[in-house]
DSSP file (Angstrom, degrees, kcal/mol; ACC not computed):
  #  RESIDUE AA STRUCTURE BP1 BP2  ACC     N-H-->O    O-->H-N    N-H-->O    O-->H-N    TCO  KAPPA ALPHA  PHI   PSI    X-CA   Y-CA   Z-CA
    1    1 A M              0   0    0      0, 0.0     2,-0.1     0, 0.0    93,-0.0   0.000 360.0 360.0 360.0 132.0    0.0    0.0    0.0
    2    2 A A        -     0   0    0     92,-0.1     2,-0.8     1,-0.1    92,-0.0  -0.382 360.0-131.4 -70.6 144.8    1.4    3.4   -1.0
    3    3 A Q    >   -     0   0    0     -2,-0.1     3,-0.5     3,-0.0    91,-0.1  -0.875  20.8-162.8 -99.7 110.6    2.1    5.9    1.8
    4    4 A E  T 3  S+     0   0    0     -2,-0.8     0, 0.0     1,-0.2     0, 0.0  -0.400  73.5  23.4 -75.4 165.9    0.6    9.3    0.9
    5    5 A N  T 3  S+     0   0    0      1,-0.2     2,-0.4    18,-0.2    -1,-0.2   0.757  76.6 169.0  52.7  40.9    2.1   12.2    2.9
    6    6 A V    <   -     0   0    0     -3,-0.5    17,-0.6    17,-0.2     2,-0.3  -0.729  11.2-176.8 -83.9 131.4    5.4   10.7    3.9
    7    7 A R  E     -A   22   0A   0     -2,-0.4     2,-0.5    15,-0.1    15,-0.2  -0.894  24.6-138.2-128.9 157.0    7.7   13.3    5.3
    8    8 A L  E     -A   21   0A   0     13,-2.2    13,-3.1    -2,-0.3     2,-0.5  -0.975  18.4-164.8-114.8 124.9   11.3   13.5    6.6
    9    9 A R  E     -A   20   0A   0     -2,-0.5     2,-0.5    11,-0.2    11,-0.2  -0.950   2.3-169.0-114.4 125.5   11.9   15.4    9.8
   10   10 A L  E     -A   19   0A   0      9,-3.2     9,-2.6    -2,-0.5     2,-0.4  -0.960   5.8-169.9-115.4 124.9   15.5   16.5   10.7
   11   11 A E  E     -A   18   0A   0     -2,-0.5     7,-0.2     7,-0.2     2,-0.1  -0.924  21.9-121.5-117.1 139.0   16.1   17.8   14.2
   12   12 A A    >   -     0   0    0      5,-2.9     3,-1.7    -2,-0.4     0, 0.0  -0.392  29.4-113.5 -70.2 153.4   19.3   19.5   15.5
   13   13 A E  T 3  S+     0   0    0      1,-0.3    -1,-0.1     2,-0.1    -2,-0.0   0.844 118.2  52.6 -57.9 -34.5   20.9   17.9   18.5
   14   14 A N  T 3  S-     0   0    0      1,-0.1    -1,-0.3     3,-0.0    -2,-0.0   0.543 109.0-125.7 -81.8  -5.0   20.1   20.9   20.6
   15   15 A G  S <  S+     0   0    0     -3,-1.7    21,-0.3     2,-0.2    -2,-0.1   0.517  82.3 107.7  78.0   4.5   16.4   20.7   19.6
   16   16 A L  S    S+     0   0    0      1,-0.2     2,-0.5    19,-0.1    20,-0.2   0.828  72.4  46.3 -85.5 -32.5   16.4   24.3   18.4
   17   17 A A        +     0   0    0     17,-0.1    -5,-2.9    18,-0.1     2,-0.4  -0.939  60.2 170.6-118.8 130.6   16.2   23.8   14.6
   18   18 A T  E     -AB  11  33A   0     15,-1.0    15,-3.1    -2,-0.5     2,-0.4  -0.999   8.6-170.7-136.8 133.2   13.9   21.3   12.9
   19   19 A Q  E     -AB  10  32A   0     -9,-2.6    -9,-3.2    -2,-0.4     2,-0.4  -0.977   6.3-158.5-124.4 141.5   13.3   21.0    9.2
   20   20 A E  E     -AB   9  31A   0     11,-2.6    11,-1.8    -2,-0.4     2,-0.3  -0.964   8.1-164.2-120.7 133.6   10.6   18.9    7.5
   21   21 A Y  E     +AB   8  30A   0    -13,-3.1   -13,-2.2    -2,-0.4     2,-0.3  -0.857  12.0 167.1-117.1 150.5   10.8   17.7    3.9
   22   22 A R  E     -AB   7  29A   0      7,-2.1     7,-3.0    -2,-0.3     2,-0.6  -0.979  34.6-126.3-152.6 161.8    8.1   16.3    1.7
   23   23 A V  E     + B   0  28A   0    -17,-0.6     2,-0.4    -2,-0.3     5,-0.2  -0.975  38.3 172.8-109.5 119.0    7.4   15.5   -2.0
   24   24 A D  E >   - B   0  27A   0      3,-2.9     3,-1.4    -2,-0.6    -2,-0.1  -0.979  61.1 -20.2-135.7 121.4    4.2   17.1   -3.0
   25   25 A D  T 3  S-     0   0    0     -2,-0.4    -1,-0.1     1,-0.3     3,-0.1   0.873 128.5 -46.9  52.3  43.9    2.7   17.4   -6.5
   26   26 A G  T 3  S+     0   0    0     63,-0.3    61,-2.2     1,-0.2     2,-0.4   0.608 119.0 105.5  78.6  11.8    6.0   16.6   -8.1
   27   27 A K  E <   -B   24   0A   0     -3,-1.4    -3,-2.9    59,-0.2     2,-0.6  -0.949  66.7-132.4-125.8 145.5    8.0   19.1   -6.0
   28   28 A V  E     -B   23   0A   0     -2,-0.4    21,-2.9    21,-0.3     2,-0.3  -0.866  37.0-176.7 -93.0 124.3   10.4   18.7   -3.2
   29   29 A E  E     -BC  22  48A   0     -7,-3.0    -7,-2.1    -2,-0.6     2,-0.3  -0.859  13.7-168.1-125.7 157.4    9.4   21.1   -0.4
   30   30 A V  E     -BC  21  47A   0     17,-2.4    17,-2.3    -2,-0.3     2,-0.3  -0.969   3.6-177.2-139.9 152.8   10.8   22.1    3.0
   31   31 A R  E     -B   20   0A   0    -11,-1.8   -11,-2.6    -2,-0.3     2,-0.4  -0.985  25.1-121.9-146.7 154.1    9.6   24.0    6.0
   32   32 A S  E     -B   19   0A   0     -2,-0.3     2,-0.3    13,-0.3   -13,-0.2  -0.791  24.4-160.4 -96.9 137.8   11.1   25.0    9.3
   33   33 A L  E     -B   18   0A   0    -15,-3.1   -15,-1.0    -2,-0.4     7,-0.1  -0.864  12.7-155.9-115.2 151.6    9.5   24.0   12.5
   34   34 A H  B >>> +D   39   0B   0      5,-0.5     3,-1.2    -2,-0.3     5,-0.7  -0.737  15.7 177.2-125.6  81.1   10.0   25.5   15.9
   35   35 A P  G >45S+     0   0    0      0, 0.0     3,-0.6     0, 0.0    -1,-0.1   0.785  76.1  54.9 -61.2 -30.5    9.1   22.7   18.3
   36   36 A R  G 345S+     0   0    0    -21,-0.3   -20,-0.1     1,-0.2    -2,-0.0   0.732 100.7  59.7 -76.8 -19.8    9.9   24.6   21.5
   37   37 A S  G <45S-     0   0    0     -3,-1.2    -1,-0.2     2,-0.2     3,-0.1   0.695  99.7-132.4 -81.2 -16.7    7.7   27.5   20.7
   38   38 A G  T <<5 +     0   0    0     -4,-0.7     2,-0.5    -3,-0.6    -2,-0.1   0.531  61.1 137.7  77.9   4.3    4.6   25.3   20.5
   39   39 A Y  B   < -D   34   0B   0     -5,-0.7    -5,-0.5     1,-0.0    -1,-0.3  -0.732  43.5-155.2 -88.8 126.6    3.7   27.0   17.2
   40   40 A A        -     0   0    0     -2,-0.5    -7,-0.1    -3,-0.1    -1,-0.0  -0.903  20.5-133.3 -99.9 114.3    2.5   24.7   14.4
   41   41 A P        -     0   0    0      0, 0.0    -8,-0.0     0, 0.0   -10,-0.0  -0.317  24.3-107.5 -67.3 149.5    3.2   26.4   11.1
   42   42 A P    >   -     0   0    0      0, 0.0     3,-2.2     0, 0.0     4,-0.1  -0.289  29.6-106.0 -70.8 161.7    0.4   26.4    8.5
   43   43 A E  G >  S+     0   0    0      1,-0.3     3,-1.0     2,-0.1     0, 0.0   0.728 117.9  68.3 -59.4 -21.5    0.5   24.2    5.5
   44   44 A T  G 3  S+     0   0    0      1,-0.2    -1,-0.3     3,-0.0     0, 0.0   0.519  77.6  82.3 -77.1  -3.6    1.3   27.3    3.4
   45   45 A S  G <   +     0   0    0     -3,-2.2   -13,-0.3     2,-0.0    -1,-0.2   0.487  67.3 106.5 -81.4  -1.2    4.7   27.6    5.1
   46   46 A W    <   -     0   0    0     -3,-1.0     2,-0.3   -15,-0.1   -15,-0.2  -0.511  50.1-170.8 -73.9 143.2    6.2   25.0    2.7
   47   47 A H  E     -C   30   0A   0    -17,-2.3   -17,-2.4    -2,-0.2     2,-0.2  -0.993  24.7-107.2-136.6 150.6    8.6   26.2    0.0
   48   48 A R  E     -C   29   0A   0     -2,-0.3     2,-0.3   -19,-0.2   -19,-0.3  -0.459  27.3-125.9 -76.6 137.7   10.0   24.4   -3.0
   49   49 A L        -     0   0    0    -21,-2.9   -21,-0.3    -2,-0.2    -1,-0.1  -0.635  28.3-126.3 -77.5 139.8   13.7   23.5   -3.0
   50   50 A T     >  -     0   0    0     -2,-0.3     4,-2.3     1,-0.1     5,-0.2  -0.339  23.7-105.8 -79.4 166.8   15.5   24.8   -6.1
   51   51 A A  H  > S+     0   0    0      1,-0.2     4,-2.6     2,-0.2     5,-0.2   0.892 123.3  53.3 -58.9 -39.1   17.5   22.5   -8.4
   52   52 A Q  H  > S+     0   0    0      2,-0.2     4,-2.2     1,-0.2    -1,-0.2   0.903 107.1  50.1 -64.6 -41.5   20.7   24.0   -6.9
   53   53 A Q  H  > S+     0   0    0      2,-0.2     4,-1.9     1,-0.2    -1,-0.2   0.904 112.0  48.4 -63.1 -40.8   19.6   23.2   -3.3
   54   54 A L  H  X S+     0   0    0     -4,-2.3     4,-2.4     2,-0.2    -2,-0.2   0.914 109.3  53.0 -64.7 -42.1   18.8   19.6   -4.4
   55   55 A R  H  X S+     0   0    0     -4,-2.6     4,-3.2     1,-0.2     5,-0.2   0.905 106.9  52.9 -59.2 -41.1   22.3   19.4   -6.1
   56   56 A T  H  X S+     0   0    0     -4,-2.2     4,-2.0     1,-0.2    -1,-0.2   0.918 108.9  48.8 -61.7 -43.4   23.9   20.5   -2.9
   57   57 A H  H  X>S+     0   0    0     -4,-1.9     5,-2.1     2,-0.2     4,-0.6   0.918 114.3  46.0 -61.1 -42.8   22.1   17.7   -1.0
   58   58 A V  H ><5S+     0   0    0     -4,-2.4     3,-0.9     1,-0.2    -2,-0.2   0.928 111.2  51.3 -67.0 -45.3   23.2   15.1   -3.6
   59   59 A E  H 3<5S+     0   0    0     -4,-3.2    -1,-0.2     1,-0.3    -2,-0.2   0.861 116.4  41.0 -59.6 -36.4   26.8   16.3   -3.7
   60   60 A R  H 3<5S-     0   0    0     -4,-2.0    -1,-0.3    -5,-0.2    -2,-0.2   0.488 104.4-132.0 -90.5  -3.9   27.0   16.1    0.1
   61   61 A N  T <<5 -     0   0    0     -3,-0.9    -3,-0.2    -4,-0.6    -4,-0.1   0.920  41.8-179.0  52.1  49.3   25.1   12.9    0.2
   62   62 A T     >< -     0   0    0     -5,-2.1     4,-2.3    -6,-0.1     5,-0.2  -0.148  44.9-102.2 -73.6 170.5   22.9   14.2    3.0
   63   63 A A  H  > S+     0   0    0      1,-0.2     4,-2.4     2,-0.2     5,-0.2   0.847 124.6  56.4 -60.5 -33.8   20.1   12.4    4.8
   64   64 A V  H  > S+     0   0    0      2,-0.2     4,-2.8     1,-0.2    -1,-0.2   0.936 107.1  47.5 -64.3 -46.6   17.7   14.4    2.6
   65   65 A A  H  > S+     0   0    0     -8,-0.2     4,-2.4     1,-0.2    -2,-0.2   0.908 113.0  48.7 -61.6 -42.7   19.4   13.1   -0.6
   66   66 A Q  H  X S+     0   0    0     -4,-2.3     4,-1.8     2,-0.2    -1,-0.2   0.903 112.6  48.0 -64.8 -41.2   19.3    9.5    0.6
   67   67 A W  H  X S+     0   0    0     -4,-2.4     4,-2.4     2,-0.2    -2,-0.2   0.923 112.2  49.1 -64.4 -44.7   15.7    9.8    1.6
   68   68 A L  H  X>S+     0   0    0     -4,-2.8     4,-3.4     1,-0.2     5,-0.8   0.886 107.3  55.1 -63.7 -38.5   14.8   11.3   -1.8
   69   69 A E  H  X5S+     0   0    0     -4,-2.4     4,-1.2     1,-0.2    -1,-0.2   0.913 113.6  41.3 -61.3 -41.5   16.6    8.6   -3.6
   70   70 A R  H  <5S+     0   0    0     -4,-1.8    -1,-0.2    -5,-0.2    -2,-0.2   0.865 119.4  46.6 -70.2 -35.6   14.6    6.0   -1.8
   71   71 A R  H  <5S+     0   0    0     -4,-2.4    21,-6.9    -5,-0.2    22,-0.4   0.921 133.5   9.1 -75.5 -46.3   11.4    8.0   -2.2
   72   72 A I  H  <5S-     0   0    0     -4,-3.4     4,-0.4    19,-0.3    -3,-0.2   0.540 106.9-108.6-115.4 -10.7   11.5    9.0   -5.9
   73   73 A G     X< -     0   0    0     -4,-1.2     4,-1.9    -5,-0.8     5,-0.2   0.065  30.3 -87.7  93.0 152.6   14.4    7.0   -7.3
   74   74 A W  H  > S+     0   0    0      1,-0.2     4,-2.4     2,-0.2     5,-0.2   0.836 122.0  55.8 -69.7 -32.6   17.9    8.2   -8.4
   75   75 A R  H  > S+     0   0    0      2,-0.2     4,-2.3     1,-0.2    -1,-0.2   0.941 111.0  43.3 -65.4 -45.4   16.9    9.0  -12.0
   76   76 A R  H  > S+     0   0    0     -4,-0.4     4,-2.3     2,-0.2    -1,-0.2   0.854 112.4  53.7 -69.5 -33.1   14.1   11.4  -10.9
   77   77 A L  H  X S+     0   0    0     -4,-1.9     4,-1.5     2,-0.2    -1,-0.2   0.924 109.0  49.1 -64.7 -42.8   16.3   12.9   -8.3
   78   78 A L  H  X S+     0   0    0     -4,-2.4     4,-0.9     1,-0.2    -2,-0.2   0.914 110.1  51.4 -61.3 -43.5   18.9   13.5  -11.0
   79   79 A Q  H >X S+     0   0    0     -4,-2.3     4,-1.2     1,-0.2     3,-0.8   0.910 108.6  51.5 -59.0 -42.5   16.3   15.1  -13.2
   80   80 A A  H 3< S+     0   0    0     -4,-2.3    -1,-0.2     1,-0.2    -2,-0.2   0.817 104.9  57.6 -65.7 -29.5   15.2   17.4  -10.3
   81   81 A C  H 3< S+     0   0    0     -4,-1.5    -1,-0.2     1,-0.2   -26,-0.2   0.729 116.0  33.5 -73.5 -21.8   18.8   18.5   -9.8
   82   82 A V  H << S+     0   0    0     -4,-0.9     2,-0.3    -3,-0.8    -1,-0.2   0.489 104.4  84.9-111.8  -5.3   19.2   19.7  -13.4
   83   83 A S     <  -     0   0    0     -4,-1.2   -32,-0.2    -5,-0.1     4,-0.1  -0.656  54.2-159.2-102.1 154.0   15.7   21.0  -14.1
   84   84 A Q  S    S+     0   0    0     -2,-0.3    -1,-0.1   -34,-0.1    -4,-0.1   0.476  75.8  75.0-101.1  -7.3   14.0   24.3  -13.3
   85   85 A Q  S    S-     0   0    0      1,-0.1    -2,-0.1   -34,-0.0     2,-0.0  -0.772  89.3-102.6-108.1 150.0   10.5   22.9  -13.6
   86   86 A P        -     0   0    0      0, 0.0     2,-0.3     0, 0.0   -59,-0.2  -0.337  42.4-122.5 -63.3 152.6    8.6   20.7  -11.1
   87   87 A H        -     0   0    0    -61,-2.2     2,-1.0    -4,-0.1   -11,-0.0  -0.710   1.0-136.3-101.9 149.7    8.4   17.1  -12.2
   88   88 A E        +     0   0    0     -2,-0.3     2,-0.3     2,-0.0   -62,-0.1  -0.708  60.9 122.4-100.7  78.3    5.4   14.9  -12.8
   89   89 A W        -     0   0    0     -2,-1.0   -63,-0.3   -13,-0.0   -62,-0.1  -0.912  51.3-133.6-136.0 165.7    6.5   11.9  -11.0
   90   90 A T        -     0   0    0     -2,-0.3     5,-0.1   -18,-0.1    -2,-0.0  -0.816  38.1 -85.8-116.2 156.9    5.4    9.7   -8.1
   91   91 A P    >>  -     0   0    0      0, 0.0     4,-1.6     0, 0.0     3,-0.8  -0.197  43.4-108.9 -58.3 154.0    7.3    8.3   -5.2
   92   92 A A  H 3> S+     0   0    0    -21,-6.9     4,-1.9     1,-0.3     5,-0.2   0.865 117.6  53.3 -55.6 -42.5    9.2    5.0   -5.7
   93   93 A E  H 3> S+     0   0    0    -22,-0.4     4,-2.0     1,-0.2    -1,-0.3   0.813 105.4  55.3 -67.8 -27.2    6.8    2.9   -3.6
   94   94 A D  H <> S+     0   0    0     -3,-0.8     4,-2.4     2,-0.2    -1,-0.2   0.899 106.1  51.2 -68.2 -39.9    3.8    4.2   -5.6
   95   95 A R  H  X S+     0   0    0     -4,-1.6     4,-2.1     2,-0.2    -2,-0.2   0.890 109.2  50.8 -64.1 -38.8    5.5    3.0   -8.9
   96   96 A V  H  X S+     0   0    0     -4,-1.9     4,-1.7     2,-0.2    -1,-0.2   0.931 111.1  48.1 -63.4 -44.5    6.0   -0.4   -7.3
   97   97 A D  H  X S+     0   0    0     -4,-2.0     4,-2.0     1,-0.2    -2,-0.2   0.890 110.1  51.9 -63.1 -39.3    2.4   -0.6   -6.3
   98   98 A M  H  X S+     0   0    0     -4,-2.4     4,-1.7     1,-0.2    -1,-0.2   0.889 107.2  53.6 -65.3 -37.2    1.2    0.5   -9.8
   99   99 A G  H  X S+     0   0    0     -4,-2.1     4,-0.9     1,-0.2    -1,-0.2   0.860 108.4  49.6 -64.6 -35.5    3.3   -2.2  -11.3
  100  100 A R  H  < S+     0   0    0     -4,-1.7     3,-0.3     1,-0.2    -1,-0.2   0.881 108.3  53.1 -69.4 -38.0    1.6   -4.8   -9.1
  101  101 A D  H  < S+     0   0    0     -4,-2.0    -2,-0.2     1,-0.2    -1,-0.2   0.856 107.4  52.0 -65.8 -33.8   -1.8   -3.5  -10.1
  102  102 A A  H  <        0   0    0     -4,-1.7    -1,-0.2     1,-0.2    -2,-0.2   0.741 360.0 360.0 -75.2 -21.8   -1.0   -3.9  -13.8
  103  103 A A     <        0   0    0     -4,-0.9    -1,-0.2    -3,-0.3    -2,-0.2   0.480 360.0 360.0 -75.0 360.0    0.1   -7.5  -13.4
């Protein structure tokens, strides 16, 4: 079963900085959370990562890059790193599920 709304949350060791990542409508998005403030940011606080930001994650082999590779596949991640436009792709586990449905 495909997991809709899968997110990656990265928290600093000191607990002061938290960033949450998601793939939404063919775009990789991020937002900052402030867990100690008790403030829950609205859904509109997400912003799209640029191709350059994605390239930096891939070049540094960050946890975000590793998560995205598992989530969307390395080919689509590479496409996102060189493109200026959002992609029309689905997460890797969705493609596996679609392949099972077609069989």
